[in-house]
C-alpha positions in Angstrom: 12.8 -16.4 126.0 9.8 -18.6 125.3 10.2 -22.0 123.4 8.8 -22.5 120.2 6.0 -24.6 121.6 5.2 -21.5 124.0 5.4 -19.2 120.8 3.0 -21.5 118.9 0.5 -21.7 121.7 0.6 -17.9 122.6 0.0 -17.2 118.8 -3.1 -19.5 118.5 -4.6 -17.5 121.7 -3.9 -14.4 119.8 -5.9 -15.4 116.9 -8.7 -17.2 119.2 -9.3 -13.8 120.7 -9.4 -12.0 117.5 -11.9 -14.5 116.3 -13.9 -14.0 119.3 -13.9 -10.3 119.0 -15.1 -10.9 115.4 -17.9 -13.1 116.5 -18.9 -10.7 119.1 -20.0 -8.1 116.3 -19.5 -9.6 113.2 -23.4 -9.0 112.1 -23.1 -5.4 112.6 -19.8 -4.9 110.8 -19.7 -3.5 107.3 -16.9 -4.7 104.9 -15.1 -1.7 105.3 -15.2 -2.2 109.3 -14.0 -5.9 108.8 -11.1 -4.8 106.6 -10.2 -1.9 108.9 -10.4 -4.3 112.0 -8.4 -6.9 110.3 -5.7 -4.2 109.2 -5.5 -2.9 112.7 -5.2 -6.4 114.0 -2.4 -7.4 111.6 -0.5 -4.3 112.5 -1.0 -4.3 116.1 0.3 -8.0 116.5 3.5 -7.0 114.0 4.3 -3.9 116.0 3.9 -5.5 119.3 5.5 -8.8 118.8 8.4 -8.6 121.0 6.6 -6.7 123.8 5.5 -8.1 126.9 3.5 -6.9 129.8 5.0 -6.9 133.5 3.2 -10.3 133.9 5.0 -11.8 130.7 1.6 -11.8 128.8 2.2 -10.7 125.3 1.3 -6.9 124.9 -1.1 -7.5 122.1 -3.6 -9.1 124.3 -4.4 -5.9 125.9 -5.6 -3.9 122.8 -7.6 -7.1 121.7 -9.1 -7.0 125.3 -10.1 -3.6 125.2 -11.7 -4.2 121.7 -13.6 -7.2 122.8 -15.0 -5.0 125.7 -16.1 -2.3 123.6 -17.6 -4.7 121.2 -19.6 -6.7 123.9 -20.5 -3.2 125.8 -21.8 -1.0 123.0 -21.0 -2.7 119.6 -24.0 -5.3 119.2 -26.7 -2.6 119.8 -25.0 0.6 118.6 -22.2 0.1 115.9 -21.9 3.9 115.5 -20.6 4.1 118.7 -17.8 1.6 118.6 -16.8 2.2 115.2 -14.6 5.4 116.1 -12.8 3.1 118.6 -11.5 0.7 116.1 -10.9 3.5 113.9 -8.6 4.9 116.6 -7.1 1.2 117.2 -6.1 1.0 113.7 -4.3 4.5 113.6 -2.7 3.7 116.8 -1.3 0.5 115.3 -0.3 1.9 112.1 1.2 5.2 113.0 4.3 3.9 114.4 5.1 2.4 111.1 4.4 5.6 109.0 6.4 7.8 111.1 
């Protein structure tokens, strides 16, 4: 079990990684994209709040890291290629809550 200090530090790291993701491609995002990414992030953090990887790391770091890779590799030059990924990410994050 994590201490309150560890949880607080982990939450700060989750927010930091999310902000890094937005900074990577913020200039190419439409307002709709920003809203969808924010919703996906919020739902993913909530849906995975109690999940951990075998390493002990919070599970939510993984989808944020994958989104960061997508944004870095193709996002800044061809946003039309990564938008479907973020749409998929938001649907995956939201679907368990709808079912």
